[in-house]
C-alpha positions as CSV (number, residue, x, y, z in Angstrom):
1,X,20.4,35.6,10.9
2,X,21.9,32.3,9.5
3,X,20.3,30.4,12.3
4,X,16.9,31.9,11.5
5,X,17.2,31.0,7.9
6,X,18.2,27.4,8.7
7,X,15.2,27.1,11.1
8,X,12.8,28.5,8.5
9,X,14.2,26.1,5.8
10,X,13.8,23.2,8.3
11,X,10.3,24.1,9.1
12,X,9.4,24.3,5.4
13,X,10.9,20.9,4.7
14,X,9.1,19.4,7.7
15,X,5.8,20.9,6.5
16,X,6.3,19.5,3.0
17,X,7.2,16.1,4.4
18,X,4.1,16.0,6.6
19,X,2.0,17.0,3.6
20,X,3.6,14.4,1.4
21,X,3.3,11.7,4.1
22,X,-0.4,12.4,4.4
23,X,-0.8,12.2,0.6
24,X,1.1,8.9,0.5
25,X,-1.3,7.5,3.3
26,X,-4.3,8.7,1.3
27,X,-3.1,7.0,-1.9
28,X,-2.6,3.7,-0.1
29,X,-6.0,4.1,1.7
30,X,-7.7,4.8,-1.6
31,X,-6.3,1.6,-3.1
32,X,-7.6,-0.5,-0.2
33,X,-10.9,1.3,-0.1
34,X,-11.3,0.5,-3.9
35,X,-10.6,-3.2,-3.1
36,X,-13.2,-3.2,-0.3
37,X,-15.8,-1.6,-2.5
38,X,-15.0,-3.7,-5.6
39,X,-14.1,-0.6,-7.5
40,X,-11.5,-1.6,-10.2
41,X,-11.2,2.0,-11.5
42,X,-10.4,3.4,-8.1
43,X,-7.7,0.8,-7.7
44,X,-6.1,1.4,-11.1
45,X,-6.2,5.2,-10.5
46,X,-3.9,4.8,-7.5
47,X,-1.1,3.2,-9.7
48,X,1.3,4.5,-12.3
49,X,1.0,2.9,-15.7
50,X,3.1,-0.2,-15.6
51,X,2.7,-0.6,-11.9
52,X,3.4,-4.0,-10.5
53,X,2.1,-6.4,-7.8
54,X,4.3,-9.1,-6.5
55,X,4.1,-11.8,-3.7
56,X,6.9,-13.7,-2.1
57,X,5.8,-17.3,-2.0
58,X,7.1,-20.6,-0.6
59,X,6.3,-24.0,-2.0
60,X,5.8,-27.1,0.1
61,X,9.6,-27.7,0.1
62,X,10.2,-24.2,1.4
63,X,11.7,-22.9,-1.8
64,X,11.1,-19.1,-2.2
65,X,10.0,-17.5,-5.4
66,X,8.4,-14.2,-6.4
67,X,5.1,-14.3,-8.2
68,X,4.0,-11.3,-10.3
69,X,0.3,-10.5,-10.8
70,X,-1.1,-8.5,-13.6
71,X,-2.4,-5.2,-12.2
72,X,-5.4,-5.1,-14.6
73,X,-6.4,-8.7,-13.8
74,X,-6.2,-8.0,-10.1
75,X,-8.3,-4.8,-10.4
76,X,-10.9,-6.7,-12.5
77,X,-11.0,-9.6,-10.0
78,X,-12.2,-7.4,-7.1
79,X,-15.4,-6.7,-9.1
80,X,-16.4,-10.4,-8.8
81,X,-16.9,-10.0,-5.0
82,X,-19.8,-8.3,-3.2
83,X,-18.6,-5.0,-1.6
84,X,-16.7,-5.5,1.7
85,X,-16.0,-9.2,1.1
86,X,-12.3,-8.4,0.6
87,X,-10.8,-6.4,3.5
88,X,-7.1,-5.8,4.0
89,X,-6.6,-4.2,7.4
90,X,-3.3,-2.4,8.2
91,X,-1.8,-2.4,11.7
92,X,0.7,0.3,10.9
93,X,2.3,2.4,8.1
94,X,6.0,3.3,8.2
95,X,6.6,5.9,5.5
96,X,9.9,7.2,4.2
97,X,10.2,10.0,1.6
98,X,13.0,11.5,-0.4
99,X,12.0,14.0,-3.1
100,X,9.6,12.2,-5.4
101,X,10.2,8.7,-4.0
102,X,8.3,7.2,-1.1
103,X,8.2,3.8,0.5
104,X,5.6,2.4,2.9
105,X,6.0,-0.7,5.1
106,X,2.5,-1.8,6.1
107,X,1.9,-5.0,8.2
108,X,-1.6,-6.3,7.4
109,X,-4.2,-8.9,8.0
110,X,-6.4,-10.0,5.1
111,X,-10.1,-10.9,5.8
112,X,-12.3,-12.7,3.4
113,X,-16.0,-12.3,4.4
114,X,-15.0,-11.2,7.9
115,X,-12.8,-14.3,8.4
116,X,-9.1,-14.1,8.7
117,X,-7.4,-15.5,5.6
118,X,-3.7,-14.6,5.9
119,X,-1.4,-11.8,7.0
120,X,2.1,-10.4,6.2
121,X,3.7,-7.2,5.2
122,X,3.2,-5.0,2.1
123,X,6.2,-3.0,0.8
124,X,4.9,-0.1,-1.3
125,X,7.0,2.1,-3.6
126,X,5.3,5.3,-4.7
127,X,6.4,8.1,-7.0
128,X,5.2,11.7,-7.0
129,X,4.1,12.6,-10.6
130,X,2.5,15.9,-11.4
131,X,2.0,16.6,-7.7
132,X,0.2,13.3,-7.0
133,X,1.6,10.2,-5.3
134,X,1.0,7.0,-7.3
135,X,1.9,3.4,-6.5
136,X,4.7,2.0,-8.7
137,X,4.9,-1.3,-7.0
138,X,3.7,-3.5,-4.1
139,X,5.5,-6.6,-3.0
140,X,4.1,-8.6,-0.1
141,X,4.6,-11.6,2.2
142,X,1.8,-14.0,3.1
143,X,1.4,-16.4,5.9
144,X,-1.4,-18.2,7.8
145,X,0.1,-18.3,11.2
146,X,0.5,-15.7,14.0
147,X,-2.0,-13.3,12.4
148,X,-3.3,-10.8,14.9
149,X,-6.9,-9.7,15.1
150,X,-7.4,-6.2,13.7
151,X,-10.5,-4.1,13.9
152,X,-12.5,-3.0,10.9
153,X,-11.2,0.3,9.4
């Protein structure tokens, strides 16, 4: 009987994790779809209030720093471009979840007007609030070399 209860509890936890993983994927996809469409509202709706965007940067001397971008300015900037001018394509998504916390590691290639611009990795932190997964933060790397070709989503 104990074995059966443990098995049922494990299956329930697995089902919840699978559902949450799909919801995390959807939130991230909605954010990038909003960027592609130039929809600032859709982008902002995927974030928690106070969410952050950061980039790890190197200067000419190779010194590393972290730049923080204002989320509202970022969301407003995508409106300036015709739809599908900005296209960030993911090659994978590795998601880890514990309770109301999720992380997603997403290697990407960024295309500007169908031309490769740069590539790197996004590290997302998401929080489940009122049953919905929202982005708390994204930090990324950016480089111009060794960027693979990725098909359009």
